[in-house]
Every structure is written in C-alpha cells, then in structure tokens.
C-alpha positions in Angstrom: 126.7 83.9 72.5 127.7 86.0 75.8 125.0 88.1 77.3 125.0 90.0 80.2 121.8 91.5 81.8 121.7 94.5 84.1 119.0 94.8 86.2 116.9 91.4 87.3 113.3 93.4 87.1 110.9 92.6 85.3 112.4 93.4 81.9 115.7 91.7 82.7 114.7 88.5 84.4 112.2 88.0 81.6 114.8 88.5 78.9 117.3 86.7 80.5 116.3 84.0 81.1 114.6 83.6 78.0 117.8 84.1 76.1 119.4 81.2 78.1 116.6 78.8 77.3 117.6 79.8 73.5 120.9 78.4 74.6 122.9 81.5 75.2 125.3 82.0 78.1 123.6 84.7 80.3 124.9 86.6 82.6 122.3 88.5 85.5 123.8 91.7 87.3 121.6 93.0 90.2 123.4 95.6 92.8 120.2 94.5 95.0 122.3 91.6 96.9 118.9 90.5 98.3 117.0 89.9 94.6 120.2 88.2 93.7 119.6 85.9 97.0 116.1 85.4 96.2 117.2 83.8 92.3 120.3 82.1 93.8 117.6 79.8 96.6 115.4 79.5 93.7 113.1 81.8 93.5 112.1 84.6 91.4 111.7 88.3 93.1 108.4 88.8 90.9 105.4 86.9 90.0 105.1 86.3 85.7 103.7 82.6 84.8 106.1 80.4 83.7 109.4 82.2 84.3 110.3 80.6 87.5 109.9 77.4 85.7 112.5 79.1 82.8 114.9 80.5 85.4 115.6 76.8 87.3 115.9 75.3 84.0 118.6 77.3 82.8 120.1 77.3 86.3 120.4 73.6 86.1 121.8 73.6 82.7 124.4 76.3 83.7 122.9 78.5 81.2 122.1 81.2 83.4 123.6 82.7 86.7 123.1 85.5 88.9 125.7 87.7 90.8 126.3 91.4 92.2 129.9 91.3 90.8 130.0 94.4 88.3 133.8 93.6 86.7 132.7 89.7 86.1 129.3 91.0 84.3 131.4 93.3 82.0 134.2 91.1 81.6 131.4 88.2 80.5 129.0 89.6 78.0 129.3 90.5 74.3 126.3 92.1 74.5 125.4 93.6 77.6 122.0 94.7 78.1 120.7 97.7 80.2 117.5 96.9 81.8 117.3 98.7 84.8 114.2 101.3 86.1 113.3 104.5 84.6 111.0 105.9 87.4 109.5 109.1 87.0 111.2 112.2 87.9 109.4 114.9 90.0 108.7 116.9 86.3 107.8 113.3 85.1 110.2 112.7 82.9 111.9 109.8 83.0 114.7 109.2 85.8 117.9 107.9 83.9 120.5 107.9 87.0 120.5 104.0 87.0 121.1 103.7 83.2 123.6 106.1 82.9 125.1 104.5 86.2 125.0 100.9 84.5 127.1 102.7 81.1 129.6 104.1 83.5 130.3 100.8 84.9 130.3 99.1 81.7 132.9 102.1 80.4 134.8 101.5 83.8 135.8 97.6 83.1 135.6 97.0 79.4 138.5 96.2 77.7 137.2 94.9 74.0 134.5 95.9 71.3 130.7 95.7 73.5 127.4 96.2 72.3 125.2 98.3 74.9 121.7 97.6 74.2 119.2 100.2 75.8 116.2 97.7 77.0 114.9 99.6 79.3 112.2 102.3 78.5 114.2 105.1 77.5 113.7 109.0 76.1 114.5 109.4 73.0 118.3 110.7 72.6 119.3 108.1 75.4 121.9 106.3 73.3 123.7 109.2 72.8 123.7 110.1 76.4 124.7 106.5 77.0 127.7 106.7 74.6 129.2 110.2 76.2 128.7 108.2 79.7 131.1 105.2 77.8 133.0 107.7 76.0 134.0 109.8 79.5 134.9 106.1 81.2 137.0 105.0 78.5 138.9 108.5 78.4 139.4 108.2 82.0 141.0 105.1 81.9 142.8 106.5 78.8 141.6 103.1 77.0 140.4 102.6 72.9 138.4 99.9 73.5 135.5 100.7 71.2 131.6 99.9 71.4 127.9 100.4 69.5 124.5 101.6 71.8 121.7 99.9 70.0 118.0 100.4 71.2 116.3 97.1 71.8 112.6 98.1 73.1 110.4 95.3 74.8 107.0 94.6 74.2 106.2 92.9 76.8 102.6 92.4 78.7 102.8 91.7 82.3 101.5 88.3 83.0 102.1 87.1 79.5 105.9 88.3 79.2 107.2 85.0 78.5 105.0 84.1 75.5 105.2 87.5 74.3 109.0 87.4 74.2 109.3 83.5 73.2 106.4 84.5 70.3 107.0 88.2 69.3 104.9 89.7 66.8 107.6 92.3 66.3 111.4 92.7 67.3 112.7 96.4 67.0 116.2 97.0 66.4 117.9 100.7 66.1 121.2 100.9 65.2 123.8 103.8 63.6 125.4 103.8 60.1 128.7 103.6 60.9 131.4 100.5 61.1 130.5 100.0 65.0 127.2 99.8 64.2 127.0 97.7 61.4 128.7 95.2 64.0 126.6 95.9 66.0 123.7 94.6 64.0 125.2 91.5 62.7 125.5 90.4 66.4 122.5 91.3 66.8 120.6 89.6 64.0 123.1 86.7 65.3 121.2 86.7 68.5 117.5 86.9 67.3 117.8 84.6 64.8 116.0 82.1 66.2 113.0 84.2 66.4 112.9 84.9 62.7 113.3 81.4 61.4 109.4 81.0 60.2 109.5 84.6 59.2 111.3 88.0 59.6 109.8 89.8 62.5 112.9 92.2 63.1 112.2 95.8 62.4 115.7 97.7 61.6 115.8 100.9 61.9 117.8 104.6 63.2 118.4 104.9 67.1 116.1 107.3 67.8 113.2 105.6 65.9 114.1 102.9 67.9 113.8 104.5 71.1 110.6 106.7 69.6 108.7 103.7 68.8 108.1 102.1 72.5 106.8 105.0 73.6 104.3 105.5 70.5 103.3 102.2 71.0 102.3 102.3 74.7 100.9 106.3 74.1 98.4 104.0 71.3 97.2 101.9 73.7 96.5 104.2 76.8 94.5 106.9 74.3 92.7 103.0 73.4 91.6 102.7 76.9 91.0 106.1 77.8 88.9 106.9 74.5 86.8 103.8 75.4 86.1 105.2 79.4 85.3 108.6 77.9 82.6 106.8 75.6 81.5 104.4 78.3 80.7 107.4 81.0 78.7 109.0 78.5 77.1 105.5 77.2 75.9 105.1 81.2 73.9 109.1 80.7 72.5 108.0 77.4 71.6 104.6 77.5 73.7 102.8 75.3 75.6 99.5 76.7 79.4 100.0 76.2 79.7 96.1 75.7 78.0 96.5 72.5 79.8 99.6 71.2 82.9 97.9 71.3 81.4 94.9 69.1 80.1 97.2 66.5 83.5 99.6 66.1 85.9 96.4 66.8 84.7 94.8 63.7 85.9 97.4 61.6 89.0 96.5 60.8 90.9 99.5 60.9 89.5 100.1 64.2 90.0 96.2 65.6 88.9 94.5 69.2 92.3 95.1 71.3 92.3 97.5 74.1 88.4 98.7 73.1 87.9 97.6 76.8 85.8 99.9 78.8 86.7 99.7 83.0 88.4 101.6 85.8 91.5 102.9 84.0 94.4 101.5 83.5 97.8 101.2 85.8 100.8 99.4 85.8 104.8 100.4 85.7 104.2 101.4 82.1 101.6 103.2 80.6 101.0 106.0 83.3 104.7 106.8 83.6 105.0 106.3 79.7 102.6 108.9 78.8 104.1 111.4 80.9 107.6 110.9 79.8 106.5 111.4 76.3 104.6 114.3 77.2 107.3 115.8 78.8 109.9 115.2 76.3 107.5 117.0 73.7 108.1 120.2 76.4 111.6 119.8 76.3 110.9 120.7 72.4 108.3 123.8 73.3 105.3 121.3 72.1 101.9 120.7 74.3 100.4 116.9 73.0 97.4 117.6 73.6 95.6 114.7 73.2 97.9 112.9 75.5 97.8 115.6 78.3 93.7 114.4 78.0 94.6 110.7 78.4 96.5 111.0 81.1 93.5 113.3 82.4 90.8 110.7 81.6 92.5 107.9 83.3 93.0 110.1 86.7 89.2 110.5 86.3 88.2 107.0 85.8 90.1 105.4 88.6 87.9 107.4 90.4 84.5 106.3 88.8 84.1 103.3 91.0 84.0 105.2 94.2 81.9 107.5 92.8 79.4 105.2 91.9 79.6 104.0 95.1 79.1 107.0 96.9 76.1 108.2 94.8 74.1 104.6 95.4 74.6 104.7 99.2 73.7 108.9 99.2 77.9 109.8 100.7 76.8 107.9 103.8 79.5 105.1 104.0 80.7 105.5 107.9 79.6 102.4 109.1 79.5 100.3 105.2 81.6 97.1 105.0 82.2 96.6 101.2 83.5 94.0 99.8 87.0 94.2 96.9 88.0 91.3 94.3 91.3 92.2 92.8 94.3 94.5 93.7 96.9 94.1 90.7 96.7 96.3 88.3 95.9 93.7 85.9 95.5 89.9 86.1 98.0 87.6 86.0 100.5 89.9 87.9 101.2 90.8 91.7 102.4 94.3 90.5 100.0 97.3 91.8 102.0 100.1 90.8 99.3 102.9 89.8 96.6 100.1 90.3 93.0 101.6 90.6 92.7 99.0 93.4 94.8 102.0 95.4 92.6 104.8 94.5 89.3 103.1 95.4 90.6 101.9 98.9 91.6 105.0 99.9 88.6 106.7 99.2 86.4 104.0 100.4 88.3 103.9 104.1 88.9 108.2 104.2 84.6 108.5 104.3 84.6 106.0 106.8 84.2 102.4 105.7 85.9 99.1 106.0 87.2 96.6 103.3 87.6 93.1 103.3 89.9 92.7 99.8 91.1 89.5 97.5 93.6 88.9 94.9 94.6 85.7 94.0 98.2 87.0 93.8 98.8 90.1 95.5 97.9 90.0 98.6 101.5 90.3 100.0 102.2 93.3 97.9 99.2 94.8 98.4 100.2 94.7 102.1 103.4 96.4 101.9 101.8 99.0 99.3 99.1 99.5 101.5 101.2 100.6 104.5 102.9 102.6 102.4 99.6 104.5 100.9 98.5 105.1 104.3 101.8 106.2 106.0 99.9 109.7 107.1 96.6 107.7 108.7 97.9 104.0 109.6 94.9 103.4 111.9 92.9 102.8 108.2 94.6 100.2 107.6 93.2 98.4 110.7 89.7 98.9 108.7 91.3 96.3 105.7 90.5 92.7 106.0 92.4 89.7 103.9 90.1 87.7 103.2 91.2 84.1 102.6 89.1 83.9 99.0 86.4 86.0 96.9 83.7 84.5 98.8 85.2 85.1 101.9 85.2 88.2 101.5 82.1 89.1 100.7 80.5 88.6 104.2 78.0 90.8 105.5 79.2 92.9 102.7 77.2 95.4 101.5 78.3 95.7 98.5 81.3 94.1 96.1 83.5 95.9 93.4 85.3 94.1 90.9 88.5 95.7 89.8 91.0 93.3 88.2 89.7 91.2 85.8 91.1 87.8 87.0 89.3 84.6 85.1 88.8 83.3 88.9 86.4 86.0 89.1 84.4 85.3 86.2 82.0 82.6 86.7 81.3 82.6 90.4 78.4 80.6 92.1 76.0 83.6 92.8 73.4 82.1 95.0 76.6 81.6 97.1 77.2 85.3 95.8 73.5 86.5 97.0 73.5 84.9 100.6 77.1 86.4 101.6 76.5 89.8 100.8 73.6 92.0 102.9 71.9 93.1 100.0 72.7 92.0 96.3 74.8 94.8 94.8 77.7 94.6 92.4 79.9 97.1 91.1 81.5 96.0 88.1 84.5 98.1 87.2 85.9 95.3 84.3 82.4 94.7 82.8 82.9 91.2 83.7 78.9 90.4 84.5 75.7 91.0 81.9 73.6 93.3 83.5 70.4 91.4 81.9 71.8 88.4 83.4 72.5 90.0 86.8 69.1 91.9 86.3 67.6 88.0 86.2 69.1 86.8 89.3 68.5 89.5 91.6 71.5 91.5 91.5 71.4 94.9 91.0 74.8 95.9 88.9 76.5 98.7 88.3 78.8 98.4 85.7 80.5 101.0 83.4 78.9 102.5 80.3 76.2 99.5 80.9 73.4 101.0 82.5 71.3 100.1 79.9 68.8 99.0 82.3 68.1 101.9 84.0 67.0 103.6 81.0 64.2 101.5 79.6 
C-alpha cells in the first residue's frame, strides 16, 4: 500500500519505518529540513532501540523516503497518517495547529479518495475539525474529491516502540458509519492484516471513542504511578516497605504488577501532556476531574521528593556540597528529557548552592541543550554542572549519589568502588534499584522511595 506519514518525530518515524518493514511504500514528510537531511544522510533524529537499523534497511530497499515536498506527499499516499506534535497550549489543552495545518495541506492537493488517519494524540472531536479543514480546502478549489477521517491512536512506549508496533497488544481504529467510512475501514483492515494473522488484535469503534481511548489509557497509567508514589511517601513515615507492598497487591489479578513502581515522578511527552489535556476537555464540558487533578498534583510534588530528602539529610545547607546524578532522561532507553524528574532535582540542587556531576548513557547531548534552556535566567549555574564520562566518573568527591533514571547499567555497580569514590557512602535512590538491607550490610546510607523500613526497626 502507498502510505504517507506526516511528521518524522517519535510517532511518525516509528510508524513509517515499521510499515515499510512490512512491505508498504512509505513517504515520510516533514517541514523541518534539518530532520529530513539527517534521515537522508543515514541518521535518525531520535534515540529508539532498533529504529536506525529498520530505517537503513528500508531506505536501501526503496520502501521509505523522506522529503519536505508537501504536494508529492499528498499525491503519494492513499492513506495519509497525521503524526505531528500536539504540544500543550497555555491553558493545558492540546494545541492542534500542526494537525489542522497538515489536514489543510492534504485538502489543498488531494485529487482522489484519501483515508486521513489521526495518529497524533488528539482530544475527542479532533476528527470533526480535521474533516472541516479538509472540506474548506476542497471548497476553495471546488473539488469533489472524497475522504474519510479515521482515528488510529498509537500505544508506543519510548524505548520499546519498535517492538510495540511490530507486536501490538491492541490496534484501536475508529471509523464513521458512512460509505466513505466503510471504504476506509476496508483499507485500514488491509493495512493492518499482517498484525492479525495469529489472532485478531484490532478493536473497531466509532471515531470519538477511539480518540478517548488513548487519553483514558495514559490517564489510567499515570494514576497508578501517582497512587503508588503517594502510598510510598506514607510508607516512609509508618515504616513499611513499598516494594513488599507492591508485590502483595500486584499478585491480585484484579490489580496486576504493571505500573506499580514508586519513584520520583513520571515525565516524558505523553503522560503530563495527556493528563492535562483530558482535564481541559472536561472543563470545556463544565466537569472537574478530581482524580486527574490529584494525579497531576501528586506527580508535581513527587518530582521534588529527592531534593527534599537531600535537603533534609544535609540540614538544608547545600552550599559547597557536590552531588553525583545517575540518569537524566525521563525513562531508560531514550534520550527524551521532556518533563524529566532530573530537571527538577538539578534545579533545586544548583539553586541551593550545590554543584553536580551528571551521567546518562544516552541523553548527555540532549541534557546540555535542555539545561541551557532551563537556566537561561541564571547561566552562571551551568558552570556548576560537570558532564561525566561514566557512572563511576560522576562519583568522584561527591557528597552523595542520586539515582533518577533506572538504566540497567546502574543496577549492579561495583559498590566497593562506589564507596571509594564518594566522600561518604550515601545514596538517594529515586527508582528503588537497590535493596535497603543489602545497602545496610555494605555500610551504605540508603534513602529510597517508601523504603525507610530499616530506620523504624
């Protein structure tokens, strides 16, 4: 099938590459010439395990191309995936200007039937606005070309996106009940047929329900995280071990083990933005989503938990102190720094007079760029950041280590070397990587999240 992907960001590039891997003829469009240049020169503008190899393989086979030519992209694809960004607007709602601009460009150049697929995460009702934008452009040209707008939200985890796309647990597709909708359904069924050979993974529904499903899924996952973080904070006070509690409740099949890990808050491009957008949608209808309000508030507070623990341990006197930070990306296997907890911790430490040495296996270059933006009002603080060459290099002469991202490389360090490099063996573990009992036996002062059980014995 001839497929056009509009937007070569995280969702668009993964979608385009994986559809090309299945044998489709894919045209990837982006208005950012620098991204297209990177892709046409054999690179990729994001870090995602396995993606670079798939892109290279399919470029060589001629199944995927990259361009800024809008007219050519519309001409190419019978199915047009809109996979552009939907950043939060000032009021927390999703900004649809890029989605609607993509729709208008399709309407400006289309000459025959097109299936227009909303792949971006968009609020309920966006398909109606996309349809209106298409009709307006067609009316200007007095064109009678037909189309159908479909909702096909992505459920990709950063760091595992290729695997998620190629082996999906579900495919959600929303179509309308018109004749054009039936035609679109048949085309989408053909496109996703390779994923359904073993068993049917596609859930067909109306467009608005499909749009809502994406937001509901992310809001539920964010809720589980904030719920466990709030319990973890209580566990610290009452002397319970949140890891033991996690196992105890996760064994209940009605609850399950996923997304029950306490930590220093969630980040990334999806959960924060989508929770806010769903809250804003509710406000537009005169509703107040109390649970999601709390989810967001708990997460904002949780991002300060490591900083608060450090301040308490050092009697609120951080001037002249030096800290090592392991992990900067919002999660492992990505270089994404959007809404990362490390940014909150770093800001608190630097503005309190401390210096830091930071290390992340992948996101060091992105971290430099982001920190320059974070401290544009206090550029002198950038001089207090040292970018270490390895986890152990970051530890030299640090008063304590703070772990913010649960990279596998951090899970089994040489604790003897760790103790030798630190001024004093103190760890603030924002992802509960280590066992407090083992740390105690090694002579390491350990501060986890909801794991202060030893201090209560």
